[in-house]
TISELUM-973744 format. One record per residue (C-alpha): x, y, z; residue number from 0. Coordinates in steps of 0.05 Angstrom, whole numbers, always signed. Layout:
     east    north       up   fikol
        X        Y        Z     NUM
...
This chain:
     east    north       up   fikol
     +646    +1600    +3647       0
     +574    +1614    +3624       1
     +539    +1664    +3669       2
     +470    +1649    +3696       3
     +469    +1578    +3669       4
     +477    +1513    +3707       5
     +462    +1440    +3694       6
     +461    +1404    +3762       7
     +448    +1332    +3780       8
     +441    +1294    +3845       9
     +443    +1218    +3848      10
     +437    +1162    +3898      11
     +392    +1107    +3922      12
     +317    +1113    +3931      13
     +304    +1135    +4002      14
     +361    +1186    +4001      15
     +313    +1244    +3986      16
     +338    +1251    +3915      17
     +274    +1278    +3884      18
     +258    +1325    +3942      19
     +328    +1354    +3937      20
     +322    +1364    +3863      21
     +256    +1400    +3868      22
     +282    +1444    +3924      23
     +342    +1463    +3880      24
     +296    +1478    +3821      25
     +248    +1521    +3862      26
     +306    +1559    +3894      27
     +331    +1581    +3826      28
     +261    +1593    +3798      29
     +245    +1640    +3856      30
     +307    +1678    +3837      31
     +276    +1693    +3769      32
     +312    +1639    +3729      33
     +279    +1591    +3681      34
     +287    +1518    +3704      35
     +276    +1451    +3672      36
     +285    +1386    +3712      37
     +279    +1313    +3695      38
     +285    +1250    +3738      39
     +306    +1178    +3727      40
     +290    +1122    +3774      41
     +281    +1046    +3772      42
     +218    +1008    +3789      43
     +238     +998    +3861      44
     +210    +1024    +3927      45
     +279    +1028    +3958      46
     +349    +1023    +3930      47
     +369    +1026    +3857      48
     +400    +1086    +3822      49
     +359    +1150    +3824      50
     +376    +1218    +3794      51
     +344    +1285    +3782      52
     +377    +1336    +3737      53
     +360    +1410    +3739      54
     +379    +1462    +3687      55
     +372    +1536    +3702      56
     +383    +1596    +3657      57
     +361    +1667    +3646      58
     +334    +1642    +3579      59
     +275    +1595    +3572      60
     +292    +1521    +3572      61
     +251    +1467    +3536      62
     +290    +1403    +3551      63
     +346    +1371    +3591      64
     +419    +1366    +3570      65
     +474    +1315    +3579      66
     +533    +1359    +3599      67
     +534    +1375    +3673      68
     +565    +1433    +3711      69
     +557    +1401    +3779      70
     +544    +1330    +3801      71
     +524    +1313    +3872      72
     +541    +1240    +3889      73
     +509    +1211    +3951      74
     +541    +1144    +3934      75
     +599    +1118    +3891      76
     +553    +1089    +3838      77
     +532    +1160    +3819      78
     +604    +1179    +3805      79
     +617    +1115    +3765      80
     +556    +1125    +3721      81
     +558    +1200    +3710      82
     +629    +1226    +3718      83
     +638    +1229    +3642      84
     +578    +1275    +3636      85
     +612    +1329    +3678      86
     +642    +1385    +3636      87
     +716    +1402    +3638      88
     +703    +1463    +3682      89
     +650    +1427    +3724      90
     +656    +1391    +3789      91
     +632    +1333    +3833      92
     +609    +1339    +3905      93
     +615    +1272    +3940      94
     +602    +1248    +4011      95
     +672    +1236    +4040      96
     +639    +1197    +4097      97
     +615    +1145    +4048      98
     +664    +1149    +3990      99
     +738    +1140    +4002     100
     +790    +1185    +3970     101
     +823    +1125    +3937     102
     +756    +1109    +3903     103
     +758    +1175    +3864     104
     +833    +1183    +3853     105
     +825    +1167    +3778     106
     +767    +1215    +3767     107
     +795    +1272    +3725     108
     +746    +1325    +3748     109
     +744    +1379    +3802     110
     +727    +1341    +3866     111
     +694    +1370    +3927     112
     +696    +1323    +3986     113
     +644    +1342    +4037     114
     +628    +1301    +4100     115
     +553    +1302    +4085     116
     +534    +1250    +4136     117
     +575    +1281    +4193     118
     +547    +1351    +4180     119
     +476    +1324    +4174     120
     +481    +1290    +4241     121
     +509    +1353    +4273     122
     +450    +1392    +4244     123
     +400    +1343    +4273     124
     +392    +1279    +4232     125
     +429    +1237    +4181     126
     +368    +1242    +4135     127
     +389    +1314    +4119     128
     +450    +1293    +4078     129
     +413    +1317    +4016     130
     +401    +1385    +4049     131
     +475    +1392    +4066     132
     +490    +1376    +3993     133
     +441    +1430    +3971     134
     +477    +1482    +4013     135
     +544    +1460    +3985     136
     +515    +1466    +3915     137
     +492    +1537    +3928     138
     +563    +1556    +3947     139
     +593    +1525    +3884     140
     +545    +1562    +3838     141
     +554    +1626    +3879     142
     +479    +1633    +3892     143
     +443    +1667    +3949     144
     +434    +1615    +4004     145
     +373    +1653    +4029     146
     +334    +1631    +3968     147
     +344    +1558    +3988     148
     +326    +1574    +4060     149
     +260    +1605    +4037     150
     +244    +1542    +3998     151
     +260    +1497    +4057     152
     +213    +1538    +4100     153
     +156    +1527    +4050     154
     +171    +1453    +4042     155
     +173    +1438    +4117     156
     +123    +1489    +4143     157
      +74    +1434    +4164     158
     +128    +1398    +4203     159
     +142    +1455    +4250     160
     +199    +1502    +4269     161
     +247    +1449    +4293     162
     +248    +1413    +4226     163
     +252    +1478    +4188     164
     +310    +1505    +4230     165
     +348    +1439    +4228     166
     +344    +1437    +4152     167
     +365    +1510    +4146     168
     +423    +1495    +4192     169
     +443    +1434    +4150     170
     +442    +1475    +4086     171
     +483    +1531    +4117     172
     +535    +1481    +4143     173
     +543    +1453    +4073     174
     +548    +1523    +4044     175
     +600    +1545    +4096     176
     +641    +1481    +4087     177
     +652    +1496    +4013     178
     +667    +1569    +4025     179
     +717    +1553    +4080     180
     +752    +1493    +4049     181
     +750    +1507    +3974     182
     +726    +1578    +3961     183
     +714    +1559    +3887     184
     +656    +1561    +3840     185
     +637    +1520    +3779     186
     +591    +1575    +3753     187
     +558    +1640    +3776     188
     +483    +1646    +3784     189
     +451    +1713    +3799     190
     +379    +1731    +3813     191
     +342    +1766    +3757     192
     +276    +1804    +3755     193
     +219    +1763    +3726     194
     +144    +1752    +3731     195
     +121    +1702    +3783     196
     +129    +1631    +3758     197
     +110    +1561    +3782     198
     +147    +1496    +3772     199
     +105    +1437    +3750     200
     +103    +1376    +3705     201
      +52    +1355    +3653     202
      +12    +1310    +3699     203
       +4    +1369    +3747     204
      -16    +1414    +3689     205
      -67    +1363    +3663     206
      -96    +1358    +3732     207
     -101    +1433    +3739     208
     -132    +1439    +3670     209
     -184    +1386    +3688     210
     -202    +1422    +3752     211
     -207    +1489    +3715     212
     -253    +1457    +3664     213
     -302    +1437    +3719     214
     -281    +1365    +3734     215
     -327    +1335    +3786     216
     -309    +1260    +3787     217
     -240    +1228    +3784     218
     -233    +1153    +3791     219
     -168    +1115    +3782     220
     -126    +1055    +3802     221
      -52    +1074    +3809     222
       -4    +1056    +3753     223
      +63    +1089    +3741     224
      +73    +1140    +3710     225
       +0    +1161    +3713     226
       -8    +1154    +3788     227
      +12    +1225    +3804     228
      -53    +1251    +3774     229
      -90    +1209    +3826     230
      -45    +1237    +3880     231
      -57    +1309    +3857     232
     -132    +1300    +3855     233
     -134    +1267    +3924     234
      -94    +1325    +3953     235
     -143    +1378    +3927     236
     -208    +1337    +3932     237
     -239    +1377    +3988     238
     -214    +1445    +3968     239
     -240    +1437    +3897     240
     -304    +1401    +3918     241
     -295    +1341    +3873     242
     -304    +1266    +3885     243
     -241    +1224    +3881     244
     -248    +1149    +3880     245
     -189    +1100    +3887     246
     -222    +1041    +3851     247
     -206     +968    +3858     248
     -178     +963    +3787     249
     -176     +998    +3720     250
     -241     +966    +3695     251
     -278     +997    +3754     252
     -246    +1065    +3743     253
     -267    +1066    +3670     254
     -338    +1044    +3686     255
     -342    +1095    +3742     256
     -325    +1154    +3697     257
     -375    +1130    +3645     258
     -428    +1132    +3700     259
     -404    +1202    +3719     260
     -407    +1226    +3647     261
     -476    +1196    +3638     262
     -500    +1234    +3700     263
     -473    +1299    +3672     264
     -409    +1305    +3713     265
     -343    +1319    +3678     266
     -304    +1255    +3693     267
     -233    +1231    +3684     268
     -186    +1173    +3699     269
     -111    +1165    +3693     270
      -67    +1104    +3681     271
      -13    +1077    +3635     272
      -16    +1031    +3575     273
      -29     +966    +3614     274
      -86     +999    +3650     275
     -116    +1026    +3586     276
     -114     +955    +3558     277
     -161     +935    +3614     278
     -205     +995    +3599     279
     -214     +978    +3526     280
     -284     +947    +3532     281
     -309    +1002    +3576     282
     -281    +1054    +3528     283
     -323    +1022    +3474     284
     -384    +1028    +3519     285
     -371    +1103    +3524     286
     -368    +1105    +3448     287
     -433    +1066    +3438     288
     -472    +1105    +3491     289
     -441    +1171    +3466     290
     -418    +1188    +3536     291
     -364    +1242    +3546     292
     -306    +1223    +3591     293
     -230    +1231    +3591     294
     -175    +1179    +3599     295
     -103    +1201    +3614     296
      -52    +1151    +3588     297
      +18    +1166    +3613     298
      +58    +1120    +3568     299
     +115    +1075    +3590     300
     +154    +1020    +3556     301
     +113     +958    +3539     302
      +88     +906    +3525     303
      +60     +876    +3589     304
      +93     +904    +3651     305
     +149     +928    +3606     306
     +189     +986    +3634     307
     +145    +1016    +3690     308
     +188    +1077    +3702     309
     +220    +1089    +3634     310
     +204    +1129    +3572     311
     +169    +1107    +3508     312
     +117    +1133    +3458     313
      +91    +1066    +3434     314
      +16    +1070    +3449     315
       -4    +1118    +3393     316
      -36    +1069    +3345     317
      -66    +1030    +3403     318
     -102    +1093    +3427     319
     -132    +1113    +3361     320
     -161    +1042    +3353     321
     -176    +1028    +3427     322
     -234     +979    +3435     323
     -269     +939    +3381     324
     -312     +969    +3327     325
     -310    +1038    +3295     326
     -330    +1101    +3333     327
     -302    +1171    +3342     328
     -254    +1191    +3397     329
     -206    +1248    +3410     330
     -132    +1236    +3423     331
      -91    +1296    +3447     332
      -15    +1292    +3460     333
      +12    +1353    +3496     334
      +83    +1374    +3484     335
      +94    +1417    +3546     336
      +60    +1439    +3611     337
      +24    +1499    +3579     338
       -7    +1456    +3526     339
      -24    +1404    +3579     340
      -63    +1455    +3618     341
     -101    +1492    +3564     342
     -113    +1434    +3517     343
     -141    +1391    +3573     344
     -194    +1445    +3582     345
     -206    +1443    +3507     346
     -211    +1367    +3508     347
     -266    +1369    +3561     348
     -304    +1421    +3520     349
     -298    +1377    +3458     350
     -320    +1314    +3493     351
     -383    +1348    +3517     352
     -397    +1382    +3451     353
     -390    +1318    +3410     354
     -408    +1267    +3463     355
     -347    +1224    +3453     356
     -293    +1194    +3498     357
     -224    +1225    +3495     358
     -152    +1205    +3511     359
      -98    +1252    +3535     360
      -34    +1217    +3513     361
      +26    +1237    +3553     362
      +87    +1196    +3576     363
     +140    +1185    +3630     364
     +185    +1241    +3605     365
     +128    +1292    +3609     366
     +111    +1266    +3678     367
     +182    +1264    +3705     368
     +202    +1332    +3676     369
     +183    +1398    +3710     370
     +188    +1466    +3679     371
     +180    +1537    +3705     372
     +122    +1574    +3672     373
      +85    +1638    +3686     374
      +18    +1632    +3721     375
      -34    +1610    +3671     376
      -79    +1666    +3646     377
     -149    +1637    +3646     378
     -190    +1700    +3636     379
     -207    +1679    +3564     380
     -222    +1606    +3582     381
     -292    +1586    +3564     382
     -329    +1524    +3590     383
     -379    +1495    +3541     384
     -422    +1438    +3570     385
     -468    +1431    +3509     386
     -523    +1398    +3550     387
     -598    +1403    +3535     388
     -629    +1459    +3577     389
     -679    +1439    +3629     390
     -728    +1489    +3601     391
     -724    +1455    +3532     392
     -732    +1387    +3563     393
     -798    +1409    +3595     394
     -825    +1424    +3525     395
     -803    +1357    +3496     396
     -857    +1314    +3463     397
     -815    +1259    +3431     398
     -745    +1255    +3460     399
     -694    +1217    +3419     400
     -628    +1211    +3456     401
     -594    +1184    +3393     402
     -630    +1226    +3342     403
     -602    +1226    +3272     404
     -576    +1296    +3259     405
     -535    +1330    +3205     406
     -472    +1334    +3248     407
     -482    +1268    +3286     408
     -493    +1303    +3353     409
     -559    +1287    +3388     410
     -594    +1325    +3444     411
     -564    +1302    +3511     412
     -609    +1307    +3571     413
     -588    +1292    +3642     414
     -620    +1238    +3686     415
     -680    +1268    +3722     416
     -700    +1315    +3666     417
     -775    +1310    +3650     418
     -798    +1280    +3585     419
     -729    +1251    +3569     420
     -730    +1178    +3589     421
     -686    +1134    +3545     422
     -645    +1070    +3547     423
     -569    +1071    +3547     424
     -540    +1004    +3526     425
     -477     +974    +3497     426
     -520     +941    +3443     427
     -534     +975    +3378     428
     -598    +1015    +3387     429
     -651    +1059    +3356     430
     -657    +1134    +3364     431
     -694    +1121    +3429     432
     -639    +1074    +3455     433
     -680    +1010    +3445     434
     -639     +949    +3424     435
     -645     +932    +3351     436
     -606     +893    +3298     437
     -641     +926    +3239     438
     -590     +932    +3182     439
     -612    +1001    +3158     440
     -611    +1028    +3230     441
     -541     +999    +3239     442
     -515    +1035    +3178     443
     -547    +1101    +3199     444
     -522    +1097    +3271     445
     -451    +1080    +3250     446
     -450    +1138    +3201     447
     -483    +1184    +3252     448
     -428    +1171    +3304     449
     -372    +1178    +3253     450
     -400    +1244    +3227     451
     -376    +1276    +3291     452
     -304    +1271    +3267     453
     -317    +1324    +3214     454
     -338    +1374    +3267     455
     -281    +1356    +3314     456
     -231    +1366    +3257     457
     -258    +1436    +3244     458
     -250    +1453    +3318     459
     -177    +1428    +3321     460
     -153    +1452    +3253     461
     -108    +1505    +3283     462
      -75    +1455    +3330     463
      -24    +1432    +3278     464
      +36    +1476    +3294     465
      +95    +1492    +3250     466
     +153    +1518    +3292     467
     +212    +1553    +3260     468
     +224    +1583    +3191     469
     +174    +1568    +3136     470
     +227    +1562    +3083     471
     +268    +1507    +3117     472
     +319    +1458    +3090     473
     +289    +1404    +3134     474
     +221    +1392    +3168     475
     +221    +1350    +3231     476
     +156    +1314    +3248     477
     +142    +1297    +3320     478
      +89    +1294    +3374     479
      +82    +1295    +3449     480
     +144    +1300    +3492     481
     +192    +1304    +3433     482
     +172    +1377    +3427     483
     +222    +1406    +3477     484
     +284    +1369    +3453     485
     +267    +1383    +3381     486
     +258    +1458    +3393     487
     +325    +1463    +3428     488
     +359    +1421    +3374     489
     +336    +1465    +3316     490
     +351    +1532    +3349     491
     +391    +1574    +3300     492
     +384    +1523    +3244     493
     +345    +1528    +3179     494
     +300    +1472    +3203     495
     +227    +1473    +3224     496
     +184    +1427    +3266     497
     +115    +1402    +3250     498
      +80    +1386    +3316     499
      +18    +1343    +3313     500
      -19    +1361    +3377     501
      -82    +1322    +3362     502
      -63    +1256    +3328     503
     -137    +1236    +3323     504
     -181    +1253    +3288     505
     -122    +1259    +3242     506
     -113    +1330    +3213     507
      -99    +1305    +3143     508
     -107    +1371    +3106     509
      -61    +1411    +3151     510
       -6    +1358    +3153     511
       -9    +1348    +3078     512
       -2    +1423    +3066     513
      +63    +1425    +3105     514
      +95    +1360    +3083     515
      +82    +1368    +3009     516
     +122    +1433    +3011     517
     +179    +1404    +3053     518
     +247    +1396    +3020     519
     +268    +1341    +3068     520
     +230    +1306    +3124     521
     +255    +1273    +3188     522
     +209    +1234    +3234     523
     +229    +1237    +3309     524
     +190    +1193    +3358     525
     +201    +1147    +3417     526
     +183    +1079    +3390     527
     +213    +1024    +3346     528
     +166    +1025    +3287     529
     +153    +1099    +3272     530
      +79    +1098    +3289     531
      +65    +1170    +3272     532
     +101    +1159    +3206     533
      +55    +1099    +3192     534
       -6    +1141    +3210     535
      +16    +1197    +3163     536
      +27    +1148    +3106     537
      -41    +1116    +3118     538
      -77    +1183    +3119     539
      -38    +1223    +3066     540
       +2    +1173    +3025     541
      +66    +1210    +3044     542
     +122    +1163    +3064     543
     +176    +1190    +3110     544
     +242    +1156    +3095     545
     +287    +1191    +3146     546
     +272    +1168    +3216     547
     +304    +1178    +3284     548
     +270    +1128    +3331     549
     +291    +1118    +3403     550
     +264    +1061    +3445     551
     +318    +1046    +3498     552
     +275    +1070    +3555     553
     +304    +1141    +3555     554
     +283    +1207    +3526     555
     +315    +1245    +3469     556
     +372    +1294    +3482     557
     +373    +1357    +3438     558
     +445    +1343    +3417     559
     +424    +1274    +3391     560
     +370    +1304    +3347     561
     +418    +1358    +3322     562
     +469    +1305    +3302     563
     +414    +1268    +3263     564
     +394    +1332    +3229     565
     +466    +1344    +3206     566
     +470    +1272    +3181     567
     +406    +1279    +3140     568
     +428    +1346    +3110     569
     +497    +1322    +3089     570
């Protein structure tokens, strides 16, 4: 039995409080000093369907989820049927004996813990607390301090008053006591450890926090899973952070709104998924033509069309680097974990202002649905660079050219209301003053002016290409975005390294070439059917990656799957 390690899952229908129970479990262990990593799975249904959340906890840092469970909590029979084979030989299953008959589980060859969850919940105050009773039973089976759970319940329900808090604490204690009295067994042993203060959050939360720290002032969005939680986060903190949050009528309106915000000088952002970005394409081009900084968060899901609204995929990469018609610069950043999501979002906002380009933060369902414990972000060295023309300089202007031809492609950007800086902003091709023109020489100069910015952006992101693991490796894995965590866990202890491309565009050709030309073997790992990053690498460097592990079944990579593929390639 591994000490201070548990992989726990709870499953049932939507409406059973599955996600809330999972986060309460994760926070209880995190407050005890353990590292936690959780991930949830759910169908595109408001109510019903099969929902799960799995939580890993350890005294060592965790980067991904795992398949083998120590403890499964089944609020219905379907959860047992679907996940019983994932429970380890020494693990166990808690099931609601009020809902699941003994004869229904007689062929399940695992440790079974029958607990009358519904009966105990009703005794504690309400049937809705079945999940809380299950949490208490879980604490007993991992031999963990029940007071840590009680503290979390207090914080969760503090706005609902003492009656709700006390009822939930009572429900948890009843579940805990039931296991101690009737079984007096454990499936693992979890002890509190000393650690710095940590928080548990997902990448959408971290992106939101990074945007706020960067000075975001306008957020406009139309909800679309799995990008909706950014809108929820911003709405929650709108007044405290003194920002404007607009729930627009559709994605076209949200894109046009943030262009207006960027034009006015406010740091502006929207969030959506691939289908929403498709509607934003024309507006994104307007931001490119008017050289207006703004940020679009695309939390990918399976496509095309409605596709798989609540499932995992990484199939929008090439779409994002070519979003909208025509040729113009943009920034695409794909964070691999919550820390990158926070700090690189700040960097993206600085870069969009500096180079006056639109940007895309490319995340996905796995990053959204997975939460990780991290230490509080240290922002003392964070710098905010607005790169806007000073009012004092505007007052001295004699001949303001908003789209002036410059050596690096970046023109002086004044804000509306500045003196001596009147110009026209239009989606048509234009002169240095913004006046519409179809002059051929001007067209060539303007196109080249805009594209020149990519050279500067590449210099600013050249250190973003990360090589994890030993330099002299037998195999180099190439990946991006949410594959980072599973890859890092898979290669632990192996003579394998991992090339992470944090900014897929502008493509860091030189840095990628330097690594891959020295690699003995290369394996591409990404969540789509065609190997889009591999295609991009071949287009930009001429290097063709033959070994590929592509997953596009709507689910994320497991570390053990990647490890098996590594062993296969190195045979």
